[in-house]
C-alpha positions in Angstrom: 0.0 0.0 0.0 1.2 3.5 -0.9 2.5 5.4 2.1 3.1 9.1 2.4 4.6 11.1 5.2 4.8 14.9 5.4 7.3 16.9 7.2 8.6 20.5 7.4 5.7 22.4 8.9 6.1 25.1 11.4 5.4 28.6 12.7 6.3 31.3 10.2 5.8 35.0 9.7 4.2 36.6 6.7 6.7 36.9 3.9 8.8 33.9 5.0 9.6 30.8 3.0 9.2 27.2 4.0 9.7 23.9 2.3 7.5 20.9 3.0 8.6 17.4 2.2 6.5 14.3 1.4 8.2 10.9 1.6 6.5 8.5 -0.8 6.9 4.8 -0.8 5.3 1.6 -2.2 3.8 3.1 -5.3 2.7 0.2 -7.4 2.4 1.9 -10.7 4.5 4.2 -13.0 1.4 6.3 -13.8 0.4 8.5 -10.8 0.2 12.0 -9.4 1.4 13.3 -6.1 -0.5 16.3 -4.8 -0.3 18.8 -2.0 -3.5 19.8 -0.3 -4.4 22.0 2.6 -7.2 22.4 5.0 -7.8 25.3 7.3 -10.1 25.1 10.3 -13.8 25.2 9.2 -12.9 25.0 5.5 -12.9 22.3 3.0 -9.7 20.6 1.9 -8.3 22.3 -1.2 -5.7 21.3 -3.7 -2.5 23.4 -3.8 -0.2 21.8 -6.4 0.5 18.4 -7.9 3.2 16.7 -10.0 2.4 14.0 -12.6 4.3 10.9 -13.6 4.1 8.4 -16.4 1.0 8.7 -18.5 -0.4 11.2 -16.1 2.0 13.6 -17.8 5.6 13.0 -16.9 7.0 15.9 -14.9 4.1 18.2 -15.5 2.8 20.3 -12.7 -0.6 21.9 -11.8 -1.1 24.8 -9.4 -4.1 26.4 -7.7 -4.5 30.0 -8.7 -4.1 31.1 -5.1 -0.5 29.9 -4.9 0.7 30.2 -8.5 3.9 32.1 -8.6 4.6 31.7 -4.9 4.6 27.9 -4.4 6.7 25.3 -6.4 6.3 21.6 -6.4 9.2 19.4 -7.3 10.5 15.9 -6.7 13.8 14.2 -6.2 15.4 12.1 -8.9 14.2 8.9 -7.2 10.6 10.2 -7.0 10.5 9.1 -3.3 10.5 12.7 -2.1 8.1 15.4 -3.3 8.7 19.0 -2.1 6.5 22.0 -1.8 8.5 25.2 -1.7 6.4 28.0 -0.3 7.6 31.6 -0.7 6.0 34.9 0.3 3.8 33.1 2.9 0.6 34.8 3.8 -1.6 34.4 6.9 -4.2 32.8 4.7 -1.7 30.0 3.9 -2.2 28.8 7.5 -3.5 25.2 7.3 -2.7 21.6 7.8 -0.9 20.5 4.6 -1.3 17.0 3.3 0.3 15.1 0.5 -1.7 12.5 -1.4 -1.3 10.0 -4.3 -3.6 9.5 -7.2 -2.8 6.1 -8.6 -5.7 6.0 -11.1 -5.1 4.7 -14.6 -5.4 8.1 -16.2 -5.2 11.8 -15.5 -8.4 13.8 -15.6 -7.5 17.1 -17.1 -9.1 20.0 -15.3 -9.6 18.0 -12.1 -6.0 17.4 -11.1 -6.5 19.1 -7.7 -9.8 17.4 -6.8 -9.2 15.6 -3.6 -11.8 12.9 -4.6 -9.3 11.6 -7.2 -6.6 10.8 -4.6 -6.7 7.4 -2.9 -3.8 7.6 -0.5 -3.1 10.3 2.1 -0.5 11.3 4.6 -1.2 12.5 8.1 -0.5 16.1 7.5 1.8 18.8 8.8 0.7 22.1 10.3 1.8 25.4 8.8 1.0 28.5 10.8 1.7 32.0 9.4 1.4 35.0 11.6 1.0 38.5 10.3 
């Protein structure tokens, strides 16, 4: 079973930068997507960014409009680490951040950041941004 573990959260100030890491293991297919999501108190979980592999679109990335230009998703050469570099943090970026894996047989264009497509989830890491 796919396992994911987030790390790197913390207490930051507005304008700071932070890098989250997601350790990925036991992926049973070459065609998948790793996404970063966040959930603030009282709000629904929202997609932040994702990176695609294999027939999902090798190396392609997708970003939510709210983070485009500030956040960057990347992965290590071995694909077992996926990073989310967050720059120019804002108080509204405060949330629990999760990484997740979509191991479906195909990519659904336009729905890449829909949490319903992801079948494996990590436990999350808290990011707090003070103004």
